C-alpha positions in Angstrom: -6.2 -14.5 -22.6 -2.4 -14.5 -22.6 -2.4 -10.8 -21.6 -4.6 -11.5 -18.6 -2.4 -14.3 -17.4 0.7 -12.2 -17.8 -0.9 -9.3 -15.9 -2.0 -11.7 -13.1 1.5 -13.1 -12.8 3.0 -9.6 -12.7 0.5 -8.6 -10.0 1.5 -11.7 -7.9 5.2 -11.0 -8.3 4.9 -7.3 -7.5 3.3 -8.3 -4.2 6.4 -10.2 -3.2 8.4 -8.5 -0.5 12.0 -7.5 -1.1 14.8 -8.1 1.4 15.2 -4.4 2.1 11.4 -3.9 2.5 11.2 -6.6 5.1 14.4 -5.7 7.0 13.3 -2.0 7.2 10.2 -3.0 9.2 10.1 -3.0 13.0 10.7 -6.5 14.4 7.5 -8.3 15.2 9.2 -10.1 18.1 12.7 -10.0 19.7 14.1 -13.2 21.3 17.1 -13.7 23.5 19.1 -16.9 23.4 22.0 -18.3 25.4 23.4 -19.7 22.2 25.8 -17.7 20.2 24.7 -15.7 17.1 26.6 -18.2 14.9 24.8 -21.2 16.4 21.3 -19.6 16.1 21.9 -18.4 12.6 23.2 -21.8 11.6 20.1 -23.5 13.1 17.7 -21.1 11.3 19.5 -21.5 8.0 19.8 -25.3 8.4 16.2 -25.9 9.3 15.0 -23.7 6.4 17.5 -24.9 3.7 19.0 -21.5 3.2 22.2 -19.6 4.1 22.9 -17.0 6.7 24.3 -13.7 5.4 26.8 -11.5 7.2 25.8 -7.8 7.4 27.9 -4.7 8.0 26.4 -4.1 11.4 27.8 -7.5 12.6 24.5 -9.3 12.5 23.7 -12.5 10.6 20.5 -12.5 8.5 18.5 -15.5 7.6 15.7 -15.0 5.0 12.8 -17.4 4.6 11.3 -17.0 1.1 8.1 -18.2 -0.5 7.9 -20.2 -3.8 8.0 -17.0 -5.8 11.3 -15.7 -4.2 9.6 -13.1 -2.0 10.8 -12.7 1.5 8.1 -13.9 4.0 10.2 -13.9 7.2 13.6 -12.4 8.1 15.7 -13.1 11.2 18.5 -10.7 12.2 20.8 -12.4 14.8 23.1 -10.2 16.9 25.8 -11.2 19.5 24.6 -10.2 22.9 27.0 -10.9 25.8 27.7 -14.6 25.7 24.4 -15.3 23.8 22.4 -13.6 21.1 19.4 -11.4 20.3 17.1 -12.4 17.5 14.9 -9.9 15.7 12.0 -11.6 13.9 10.3 -9.8 11.1 7.3 -11.2 9.3 5.9 -10.0 6.0 3.4 -12.8 5.6 2.8 -16.3 6.9 4.5 -19.5 5.8 3.8 -23.1 6.6 5.8 -24.6 9.4 7.5 -23.3 12.5 10.8 -25.2 12.6 12.5 -21.8 13.2 10.9 -21.7 16.7 13.2 -24.4 18.0 16.2 -22.2 17.0 15.1 -19.3 19.2 14.0 -21.4 22.1 10.3 -21.7 21.6 8.3 -24.9 21.4 6.8 -25.6 18.0 
């Protein structure tokens, strides 16, 4: 019985998406905002109780993770003129859509 439970837990965890896996996917959607990349990244991080990470390419990345630590959504936020470009990548769905307010969509 214990072996079956351990195997099931391992199977669940192996299905969790890594940061690199999600960020290597093509964006599901791209949004453009009049707000700066710093403002958008702060909004995304604040609404999802996480932190924005600086990347070498100049973007800020905000990861939304599930309860098992797997990345379910990733946002790459780039400076674009006086505003920003937001690349949205989705591995699997999560509950809630507070992030939509940060990119200018209605929830």
